N, C-alpha and C positions, 0 to 999 in steps of 0.2 A: 504494500500500500504506500509506504513512504517513498519508494523508488518512483512509482508512477506519479506521485505528487511533485517530486523534484523534477521529473521529466516535463510535466505540464508547465511548471513555472519557467523552466529553461526554454521550452518551446514558445511560451508567450513572450519571453524576453527577446526572442529572435525576430519578431515582427519589426517592420519598419516603423518609424515614429508615426507615420500617417496611419498605418494599420492599427497600431495601439490606440491612437486617438479615436479612430472610428469604432474600434471595439468598445472603448469606454462609452461612447455615445449610444451604442446599440446594445448594451448589456441586457437591458430589460426585454428587448425584442428577442434575444437569444433564449432567455428564460421562458418567455411566452411560447417560442417555437417548440421547446421541449414539452411544455404542457399541452400544446396543440397536438403534437405527435402522440402523446399518451392518450388524449381523448379520442383521436382518430383510431388508434389501436383498440381502445375499449369498445368503440362502436363497431369496428370490424369483427371483433371476437364475440361481442354480445355480453361481455362481462369485463370487470376490471381485474387487475393483478395487484395483490396486496402483499407486502413483505412483512413478515412477522419474525421477531427475534425472540428466541427462547434460550434458556440456559440448561445445559446438561452436565452431569458429573462424568468425569473420566478419571481413571487411575493413572498416576504418574509416579516415577521414582522420587522419593523424598530426598531432600538434601540432608545427608548424614554428616554430623560434625566429626571431625577427626579427633581421635583420642589424644590427650596430652601426653607427650613423651617426657619423662623425667629422667635426667641423666643418672646413670648408676642403677636404675631399676629396670626390670624386664619390660619390654614393650607390651602394652595392653592388647588384648585380642581385638581383631578387627570387628567393627560393628556390622551386624547383618543389614543387608539392604532392606529398605522399607518402602511401602507404597502408600501414597496419600491421595485423597480425592481432590480434584481441581475442577473448577467450574469453567465450561467452555461455551462461548457464545455461538449459537447456531441460528442462521437466518434462512427461512424458507419462504417461497413464494406460493401463495394460494389464490385460487380464483375467488372473486367476490361479486355477488349480484349487484347490479346497478339499475337505476331507472333510465332506460335508453332515451326517452324523450327529454328528460332533464340533462342527460349527457350531451344530446344534440344541441339543446339550447345553450349549454355551457360552451360547446365548441364554437357555435356561431358568435357568441359574445367574445370569446378569446380572439377569433379572427378579426372582429370589428376593432377590438382593443389593439391588436397588432398593427392594423392599418393606421390607427390614430397615433400610435407610438412611432411608426416609421415617418409619418408626416411631421410629427413634432421633432424628430431627430434630424430631419433634412437640413435645417440651417446649421446644426452642429457638425454634421458630416461635411457640408460645404466649407465650413470654417477650417476643419481638419485638413481638407484638400488644399485650401489656400495657404494655410500655415506651414504645412509639410508637403510641398509638391514632390512628386517622384520623377 
């Protein structure tokens, strides 16, 4: 997970100043694009996908402390290995029933909002192109 985050940060830093400026101006549009894609997928499937995180126990080797060795005395016997319970996060994706008419209304609203956001971002994009010509 951490490697992919570092990669994304480095990749974002690789864009030209104009691309970074435009990306700042259109950030909300990209978020809305992801939501639109999710709603379109829900409508195409007829149901939503829901991620649920649960926790399960698993057995792992415990950290065994090393015995203290005192000079001039025989070494203590080695400690037997032990197992301990550890909690593991498990994420599963499950289908979830949705109201298809409500989802269709939501999708139409999202598309209208996207159009409005693009219209509002137009002057900012133009300023980015003027400030950072390529």
